[in-house]
C-alpha atoms as one frame of an Amber mdcrd trajectory, in Angstrom:
protein
 -84.037  28.636 -73.509 -81.616  26.285 -71.743 -78.297  27.733 -70.609 -75.341
  25.466 -71.427 -72.502  24.522 -69.107 -70.213  26.777 -71.138 -72.589  29.698
 -70.664 -72.807  29.077 -66.910 -69.003  28.888 -66.720 -68.759  32.175 -68.627
 -71.022  33.804 -66.040 -68.670  32.551 -63.317 -65.716  33.869 -65.333 -67.219
  37.359 -65.689 -68.083  37.449 -61.983 -64.523  36.403 -61.063 -63.087  39.103
 -63.342 -65.302  41.672 -61.652 -64.143  40.525 -58.204 -60.525  41.239 -59.143
 -61.379  44.467 -60.960 -62.914  45.927 -57.791 -60.392  44.462 -55.320 -60.177
  46.644 -52.218 -63.668  48.075 -52.659 -66.851  46.977 -50.828 -68.344  45.813
 -54.116 -65.541  43.241 -54.451 -66.687  41.440 -51.293 -70.307  41.486 -52.486
 -69.264  40.069 -55.846 -67.131  37.410 -54.130 -70.166  36.330 -52.123 -72.163
  36.118 -55.344 -69.396  34.081 -56.987 -69.299  31.644 -54.058 -73.066  31.086
 -54.254 -72.902  30.496 -58.010 -70.017  28.026 -57.707 -71.836  26.134 -54.948
 -74.874  25.800 -57.228 -72.905  24.739 -60.326 -72.931  21.196 -61.692 -69.894
  19.076 -62.557 -69.647  20.205 -66.183 -69.788  23.881 -65.210 -67.084  23.383
 -62.552 -64.797  21.675 -65.080 -65.228  24.555 -67.521 -64.676  27.131 -64.772
 -61.487  25.393 -63.592 -60.227  25.671 -67.144 -61.043  29.408 -67.144 -59.060
  29.719 -63.892 -56.122  28.044 -65.625 -56.224  30.016 -68.864 -57.498  33.445
 -67.795 -56.095  33.916 -64.292 -52.418  33.099 -64.630 -49.448  35.423 -64.008
 -49.227  38.732 -65.884 -46.775  37.700 -68.621 -45.428  41.210 -69.294 -44.836
  41.840 -65.594 -43.235  38.426 -65.201 -40.879  38.978 -68.151 -39.845  42.386
 -66.757 -39.180  40.793 -63.353 -37.098  38.013 -64.938 -35.044  40.599 -66.848
 -34.553  42.672 -63.687 -33.398  39.668 -61.687 -31.003  38.527 -64.428 -29.544
  42.036 -64.608 -29.287  42.455 -60.823 -29.712  39.179 -58.937 -30.365  40.187
 -55.340 -32.978  39.711 -52.618 -35.118  42.601 -53.849 -35.340  41.472 -57.474
 -35.857  37.872 -56.339 -38.817  38.979 -54.240 -40.223  40.964 -57.149 -39.822
  37.905 -59.385 -41.686  35.749 -56.900 -44.511  38.294 -56.686 -44.760  38.519
 -60.470 -44.841  34.734 -60.843 -47.959  34.469 -58.676 -51.082  33.685 -60.690
 -53.872  36.236 -60.346 -56.233  33.414 -59.358 -54.483  33.310 -55.977 -55.688
  36.852 -55.260 -59.144  35.800 -56.443 -59.088  32.902 -53.970 -58.002  35.237
 -51.154 -60.939  37.554 -51.815 -63.332  34.597 -52.042 -62.074  33.447 -48.647
 -63.481  36.660 -47.107 -67.023  35.874 -48.309 -69.483  33.839 -46.210 -68.969
  30.187 -47.126 -65.836  31.094 -49.066 -63.495  28.609 -47.415 -65.947  25.758
 -47.974 -66.304  26.769 -51.624 -62.520  26.749 -52.086 -62.284  23.315 -50.475
 -64.928  22.126 -52.927 -62.986  23.589 -55.854 -59.830  21.779 -54.810 -61.821
  18.574 -54.324 -63.092  18.983 -57.882 -59.551  19.551 -59.171 -58.243  16.490
 -57.275 -61.039  14.344 -58.721 -60.129  15.465 -62.245 -56.406  14.666 -62.034
 -56.607  11.647 -64.304 -58.839  13.138 -67.005 -57.618  16.741 -66.835 -53.961
  16.811 -65.747 -53.629  20.269 -67.302 -55.628  21.646 -64.334 -52.823  20.765
 -61.903 -51.538  24.392 -61.621 -54.962  25.499 -60.348 -54.980  22.662 -57.825
 -51.457  23.563 -56.684 -52.443  27.212 -56.126 -55.434  26.137 -54.046 -53.252
  23.701 -52.097 -50.693  26.441 -51.412 -53.283  28.767 -49.885 -55.191  26.054
 -48.018 -51.924  24.824 -46.484 -51.484  28.285 -44.941 -55.092  28.761 -43.892
 -55.306  25.297 -42.331 -52.065  25.615 -40.423 -52.185  23.132 -37.554 -52.000
  25.992 -35.053 -55.507  27.027 -36.098 -57.090  23.644 -35.411 -59.168  23.089
 -32.278 -59.338  19.640 -30.683 -62.690  18.561 -29.215 -63.629  15.304 -27.533
 -66.831  13.816 -28.951 -69.458  12.207 -26.709 -73.230  11.928 -26.435 -73.379
  15.626 -25.538 -71.858  16.491 -28.940 -74.405  17.975 -31.388 -76.080  15.263
 -33.444 -75.074  16.783 -36.793 -71.389  16.350 -35.887 -71.893  12.756 -34.702
 -73.686  12.086 -37.988 -70.591  13.316 -39.809 -68.452  10.880 -37.800 -70.674
   8.080 -39.111 -70.601   9.513 -42.648 -66.878  10.230 -42.931 -65.414   7.214
 -41.107 -63.137   5.742 -43.773 -61.110   3.103 -41.928 -63.711   0.991 -40.099
 -67.289   1.633 -41.156 -69.780   2.757 -38.497 -73.021   0.924 -39.235 -75.320
   3.287 -37.347 -76.034   4.882 -33.998 -75.736   1.602 -32.068 -72.269   1.030
 -33.531 -71.322   4.640 -32.793 -72.371   4.223 -29.147 -69.649   1.590 -28.669
 -67.030   4.059 -29.900 -68.140   6.656 -27.357 -68.192   4.428 -24.258 -65.983
   5.010 -21.232 -63.142   2.780 -22.471 -63.094   4.501 -25.866 -62.368   8.056
 -26.977 -63.296   9.910 -30.156 -61.923  13.329 -31.047 -62.503  15.847 -33.791
 -60.230  18.596 -35.094 -62.095  21.719 -36.216 -61.133  24.974 -37.959 -62.566
  28.356 -36.848 -63.830  29.044 -40.361 -65.762  25.740 -40.409 -66.995  25.316
 -36.822 -69.589  22.671 -37.654 -67.532  20.787 -40.229 -64.827  18.406 -38.909
 -61.394  18.384 -40.490 -60.084  15.151 -38.949 -61.561  12.454 -36.699 -59.365
  10.370 -34.372 -60.679   7.267 -32.595 -58.883   5.652 -29.655 -59.384   2.441
 -27.665 -58.189   2.259 -24.042 -56.961  -1.300 -23.530 -54.820  -3.568 -21.393
 -51.891  -4.321 -23.643 -51.540  -3.657 -27.349 -54.579  -4.735 -29.362 -54.045
  -7.321 -32.090 -57.400  -7.173 -33.875 -60.023  -4.622 -34.808 -62.651  -7.250
 -34.021 -61.710  -6.984 -30.336 -61.592  -3.195 -30.452 -65.083  -2.912 -31.936
 -66.655  -5.769 -29.966 -69.307  -4.937 -27.336 -67.809  -3.921 -24.011 -67.413
  -6.767 -21.536 -68.925  -5.514 -18.244 -66.868  -8.118 -16.363 -63.610  -6.488
 -17.433 -62.205  -4.587 -14.451 -58.538  -4.131 -15.436 -57.188  -0.596 -15.612
 -56.149   0.277 -19.175 -52.454   0.896 -19.711 -52.488   1.388 -23.504 -54.070
   3.879 -25.896 -54.653   2.409 -29.356 -55.272   4.835 -32.213 -57.397   2.658
 -34.485 -58.845   5.205 -36.916 -57.603   8.549 -38.237 -59.898   9.964 -40.908
 -59.280  13.086 -42.994 -62.804  14.354 -43.655 -61.971  16.923 -46.342 -60.866
  15.738 -49.785 -59.945  19.357 -50.493 -57.167  19.027 -47.889 -55.692  15.856
 -49.397 -51.916  15.985 -49.306 -51.891  18.642 -46.584 -50.514  16.641 -43.672
 -50.896  17.676 -40.061 -48.224  15.132 -39.226 -47.558  14.045 -35.691 -49.258
  17.204 -34.405 -52.610  15.457 -34.119 -51.093  12.318 -32.534 -49.133  14.443
 -30.044 -52.113  16.600 -29.113 -54.430  13.646 -28.508 -51.654  11.840 -26.606
 -51.107  14.868 -24.359 -54.828  15.083 -23.628 -55.042  11.387 -22.775 -51.938
  11.508 -20.563 -53.398  14.417 -18.604 -56.694  12.572 -18.112 -55.269   9.069
 -17.590 -51.699   9.176 -16.213 -51.706   5.371 -15.879 -51.412   5.009 -19.670
 -47.934   3.742 -20.543 -48.135   2.764 -24.201 -49.384   4.750 -27.185 -49.666
   2.849 -30.442 -51.873   2.340 -33.474 -53.781  -0.561 -34.926 -53.448   0.367
 -38.564 -54.606  -0.940 -41.943 -52.133  -1.843 -44.688 -54.119  -0.629 -47.710
 -51.547  -1.302 -50.419 -50.361  -4.733 -49.302 -52.851  -6.855 -51.248 -52.097
  -5.153 -54.575 -48.349  -5.286 -53.998 -48.451  -8.947 -52.985 -50.333  -9.927
 -56.152 -47.508  -8.460 -58.247 -44.472  -9.232 -56.084 -45.329 -12.740 -54.846
 -48.241 -14.077 -56.914 -47.551 -17.707 -55.939 -47.581 -17.137 -52.163 -49.942
 -19.244 -50.052 -52.082 -16.558 -48.414 -53.152 -19.034 -45.713 -49.518 -19.488
 -44.587 -49.209 -17.134 -41.616 -45.415 -17.212 -41.423 -44.963 -16.542 -45.151
 -47.519 -13.741 -45.126 -45.932 -12.035 -42.120 -42.515 -12.173 -43.807 -43.948
 -10.692 -46.997 -45.748  -7.981 -45.060 -42.591  -7.041 -43.143 -40.758  -6.716
 -46.460 -43.554  -4.574 -47.892 -43.693  -2.247 -44.874 -39.986  -1.885 -44.183
 -37.923  -2.680 -47.281 -39.899  -1.848 -50.396 -39.567   1.848 -51.259 -40.642
   4.461 -53.768 -38.494   7.590 -53.968 -36.696   6.381 -50.842 -39.863   6.096
 -48.737 -42.096   3.153 -47.770 -44.615   2.096 -50.394 -47.596   1.932 -48.066
 -49.319   5.315 -47.511 -50.267   4.592 -43.890 -46.742   3.373 -43.164 -45.328
   6.580 -44.673 -47.582   8.678 -42.447 -46.646   6.965 -39.178 -42.967   6.336
 -39.913 -42.436   9.940 -41.019 -44.045  10.960 -37.719 -41.379   9.000 -35.825
 -43.263   5.822 -34.923 -41.694   2.410 -35.319 -43.139  -0.756 -36.865 -43.974
  -2.758 -33.750 -45.964  -5.857 -34.700 -47.791  -7.484 -37.620 -51.137  -8.968
 -36.630 -52.469 -12.076 -38.394 -56.260 -11.940 -38.884 -56.258  -8.448 -37.434
 -59.147  -7.377 -39.679 -61.333 -10.146 -41.053 -63.934  -7.789 -42.539 -64.501
  -7.894 -46.304 -62.539  -4.648 -46.667 -59.669  -5.890 -44.498 -59.394  -9.144
 -46.405 -59.463  -7.365 -49.766 -56.853  -4.766 -48.798 -54.359  -6.823 -46.826
 -55.611 -10.421 -46.487 -56.693  -9.528 -42.959 -53.300  -8.299 -41.691 -53.021
  -5.180 -39.527 -49.945  -3.519 -38.054 -49.147  -1.778 -34.772 -47.026   1.369
 -35.009 -45.627   2.367 -31.606 -45.236   6.004 -30.579 -44.181   5.761 -26.922
 -40.848   4.918 -25.317 -38.619   6.220 -28.103 -37.162   9.354 -29.663 -39.724
  10.228 -32.319 -37.620  13.008 -33.792 -34.578  10.726 -34.134 -36.740   8.082
 -35.828 -38.128  10.715 -38.202 -34.657  11.957 -39.091 -33.397   8.394 -39.610
 -36.023   7.908 -42.307 -35.826  11.344 -43.895 -32.032  11.752 -43.830 -30.720
   8.176 -43.967 -33.625   6.193 -45.412 -33.674   3.952 -42.324 -36.981   2.480
 -41.129 -37.106   1.854 -37.380 -38.750  -1.445 -36.437 -39.046  -3.754 -33.432
 -36.571  -6.679 -33.306 -39.360  -9.194 -34.006 -40.129  -7.353 -37.250 -36.468
  -7.244 -38.279 -36.246 -10.999 -37.614 -38.853 -11.559 -40.342 -36.637  -9.994
 -43.021 -34.195 -12.000 -45.135 -32.212  -8.840 -45.862 -32.978  -6.029 -43.387
 -31.066  -3.495 -45.491 -32.102  -0.029 -44.294 -34.089  -1.276 -41.291 -32.874
  -0.893 -37.709 -34.085  -1.245 -34.138 -32.552   2.123 -33.202 -31.815   5.249
 -35.261 -28.168   5.749 -36.209 -26.176   8.089 -33.926 -26.476  11.767 -34.831
 -23.511  13.167 -36.727
């Protein structure tokens, strides 16, 4: 007799209920381990049904929550506020905490959040479950827990294979292509979490160059053995979040700062730290905002791109997701690069344009505060010169106070 997805999900439900029933006892950990194994083996339909059980059967205790609301309304103070917060917590959060103690638990929870993220469009009602997972994962993956490792040919092969698999910005076409990214004028780094020692969280790839790179073609080209110049610039050309379950959990400028500090210690001659970044939303925006533009007109395209990066906003922040990341980290828009990425992906996303965001030689915190507090994007003068109406764009952050 075939067991249906609903039946499998019910088995997961009963196991989860038992985990919470025996919380604090050795049997709870054993049941959590069993639950993790069953979730890992479940198919997509079973996971969807189980996520719905988590929503409907593992919410806050309504009677306790009502009593806490009444107590706070009668006596609004720190103690009743704390009790209200405790009562408002869904019981699934305690279930997730117990699951985290089981072998493979953290990976299972990342998979559950990945499943919830993937179902946003079709099952928006599952958002509370996703938010609870995000809340706990944000704490467990605090940036202070992450370990930075340089990757080279001594790195275990299974981790290098993951670099090839996960690379999301500029595809690695195999081991020969990977070798170029590990040569002496390149650096690749991975951030790892103690609970997932063999599973990378983030990959960062850096090119050591003379001057600021204008194109990814040059960055990825075979090394010229005749080049003898000492590099003075570190170009961050790929930052890849490997875990969909951690989407929306930003490690901010922590990862840029940590890699920068490591490079400065190794190579004190480096003067400039910048990115060579994609502009993933530009093509879609351009089709709507300026459908008649001649995409072969370099000057017109650079003006449109400067407007898109610096002026166009949603909720007060830049439209482009990569721009938001770097500008909120305190970088400035340094240069727009025509034909910076002529790959099929680069042409489809941004008509081949790339952008440099500069991190060195400025007050990153002041730039961050200018954007967050005043809505001001910091950009190089040559970028500002491309704008018809600079509006909230400046070469320097406004004075504090």
